[in-house]
Structures are given as structure tokens and as C-alpha cells.
C-alpha positions in Angstrom: 51.8 -20.0 64.4 55.4 -18.6 65.2 57.6 -15.9 64.2 61.1 -17.1 63.6 62.7 -15.8 65.8 65.7 -12.3 65.0 67.9 -11.1 67.2 69.5 -7.6 67.9 72.6 -6.8 68.7 72.6 -3.8 70.8 76.5 -2.5 70.9 77.7 0.5 73.1 81.4 2.0 72.5 82.2 3.7 74.7 84.9 6.1 75.9 86.7 4.9 79.4 89.7 8.4 78.6 90.7 10.7 81.5 88.3 13.0 79.8 85.8 11.4 81.2 85.9 11.0 84.7 83.9 11.9 88.0 80.7 13.8 87.1 80.3 12.9 83.0 81.4 8.8 83.9 79.9 8.2 86.8 76.4 10.0 84.7 77.2 7.6 81.4 77.3 4.5 84.0 74.2 5.3 86.2 72.6 5.5 82.9 73.5 1.7 81.0 72.3 0.6 84.0 68.6 2.2 83.8 68.7 1.1 80.3 69.6 -1.8 80.8 66.1 -2.5 82.2 64.5 -0.9 80.2 66.5 -2.8 77.2 64.8 -6.2 79.3 61.7 -4.4 78.8 61.6 -4.6 75.1 63.1 -7.3 75.1 59.7 -8.8 76.8 57.4 -8.1 74.3 58.8 -9.7 72.2 59.6 -13.4 73.5 60.4 -14.9 70.2 63.6 -12.4 69.7 67.0 -12.6 71.4 68.0 -9.1 72.4 72.0 -9.6 73.1 74.3 -6.4 74.6 77.9 -5.4 74.0 80.2 -3.4 75.0 83.4 -2.3 73.4 85.5 0.7 75.8 88.1 1.9 74.4 91.3 4.9 76.1 94.9 3.8 75.8 93.8 1.2 73.2 90.3 -0.7 73.2 89.1 -3.1 75.1 85.3 -5.4 74.4 83.8 -5.2 78.4 81.0 -7.7 77.1 81.7 -9.9 73.8 79.9 -13.9 74.5 76.4 -14.2 73.6 75.0 -11.6 77.0 71.3 -11.8 76.6 69.9 -8.6 77.9 68.1 -11.1 80.9 71.1 -12.0 82.3 73.6 -8.7 81.3 75.2 -7.1 84.6 76.3 -4.1 83.4 79.8 -3.1 85.3 80.6 0.3 85.8 83.9 1.5 84.7 86.7 4.1 85.6 88.1 6.3 83.9 92.2 6.4 81.6 94.4 7.3 79.3 93.7 9.0 76.4 90.6 8.8 73.5 91.6 5.7 71.2 88.3 5.6 69.9 90.2 4.2 66.7 90.8 1.2 68.4 87.7 0.9 69.1 86.0 0.8 65.5 88.7 -1.6 64.8 87.9 -3.6 67.4 83.9 -3.2 66.5 85.0 -3.9 62.5 86.5 -6.8 63.5 83.0 -8.3 65.9 80.9 -8.1 62.5 83.2 -9.3 59.4 83.7 -11.9 61.2 80.5 -12.8 63.2 77.3 -14.5 61.2 75.0 -12.2 61.1 72.5 -12.5 58.5 69.0 -10.7 57.6 67.1 -13.9 57.8 67.8 -13.8 61.8 69.4 -10.8 62.3 67.5 -7.6 62.9 70.4 -4.3 61.9 72.4 -4.2 64.8 72.9 -1.3 67.2 75.3 1.1 68.2 75.7 3.7 70.3 79.1 6.3 69.7 80.0 7.9 73.3 82.6 10.1 73.8 83.4 13.1 74.8 87.3 14.2 73.9 89.4 14.6 70.0 90.5 10.8 68.8 94.0 10.4 70.1 94.5 7.3 68.2 94.2 6.7 63.8 90.6 7.5 63.8 89.7 8.7 60.1 91.5 4.9 59.5 89.8 3.3 61.4 86.4 4.5 60.3 87.6 4.5 56.7 87.7 0.3 57.3 84.5 0.4 59.1 82.7 2.5 56.5 83.2 -0.5 54.1 81.6 -3.2 56.0 78.1 -4.3 55.3 76.4 -5.0 58.7 78.2 -0.9 60.0 76.6 0.5 56.8 72.7 -1.5 57.9 73.4 -0.8 62.0 70.8 1.9 63.0 74.2 4.3 64.4 73.9 6.8 67.4 76.3 9.4 68.4 76.1 10.5 72.4 78.4 13.2 73.2 79.1 14.2 76.8 81.1 17.1 76.0 81.1 20.7 77.3 83.1 21.5 74.4 81.0 19.2 71.6 83.0 17.0 69.2 80.0 17.0 66.9 82.6 15.7 63.9 83.4 12.6 65.5 80.1 11.3 65.7 78.7 13.0 62.5 81.2 10.9 60.3 80.2 7.9 62.3 76.6 7.8 62.4 76.3 9.6 58.6 74.2 12.7 59.7 73.4 15.0 62.3 70.0 13.8 62.4 70.9 10.4 64.6 73.3 12.6 67.3 71.9 13.0 71.7 73.5 15.2 73.5 74.1 13.5 77.1 73.1 10.2 78.1 69.2 9.3 79.6 67.5 6.0 79.9 63.9 7.5 78.4 65.7 9.6 75.3 68.2 5.9 74.4 65.6 3.7 74.5 63.3 5.2 71.5 66.1 5.2 69.8 66.7 1.2 70.4 62.3 0.7 70.0 63.3 1.9 66.6 64.3 -2.1 65.3 61.0 -3.3 65.9 59.8 -1.4 63.4 62.6 -1.7 60.8 
């Protein structure tokens, strides 16, 4: 008997402000591209399940880089460029709207995996946006991972986002991020 399929939403919330320019954003773009290949490997071990990739970038405001239902098998990473400031609050509000409107049920979806990749202090109303998203049931259930890209770590911002200090990592590597994604297989 075949197991019913479930969907895993992997969401990247990525800063692409001017603070991320140069090697930081170059490293991040390369890592995400490599990570997509790793996620495909995970998805192949679970043929009955669907794995979707979504990405919100934030600098001057925020925007979806990929919102539509994009299965990992066909997903292609488009490199981000650095611009503007760090409107993390805008990104959180966009994510909150998606999580509130998306028909996610525990019968058909694993808890989402959300990566916040941050380098700078937010330049907008981050605290208000964080307050709003913390009321979202799917945000509460999500596995939240904070990735610090700054030389001067913004640990307090990432701790507020993840709810703890254990889910914060410094820098990016496809192997390490893959371990966090594999968490969905046991939850």
C-alpha cells in the first residue's frame, strides 16, 4: 500500500542589501545553487512526497523570487544582486501573508523549513513584523533556521526569529544546511 503524499515547503528569506555585496552574496548564491542539488537528492528518497522551494529576498522592501508551486526537480536558482537597505520586516510580512493564505494542513504538509539569511540590522519595522508572524500557526510549527552572514553577528535578530540560539549557524555550506532540511523526515 502506498503512503499518502505530503508536501514540504522550504522557504528562503534572504537579505540582498548592499551589506551583502561582494564575497558574501557570491558565496550565498553558489551555496544555494549547490543546496538545490542536495535537496533534489533528499526528494528522490521520498518519491511519494512533494518538495517545493520558495524564496523571498529583502533589501528595499521585499519580493518573491519564486512564489509559484515550484517542485525541486525543476527549480533553477537565479542569482541575487546586492541593492539598498535591509527591510527584513517587509520580508517577514510577505512570508506571514503566504503562510496565512496557503492551504497548509497537517495531513498534507510537513512543517515548513524556513531559512532566514541575514547580515545587517533591519532598517524597517522588524519588531512589528516579527510580532505579527509569531501569531501565525504555520510559523509556530515551522523549523526555523537563522544563518548569520555578517562579520559582526546579529545574533539577537536571529534568536528572535528562531526562538532560540540552537538553530543559528554562521555562514553557509550546502552540507550543513542539508542536515537541517533532513530534519523533516523525522518530524
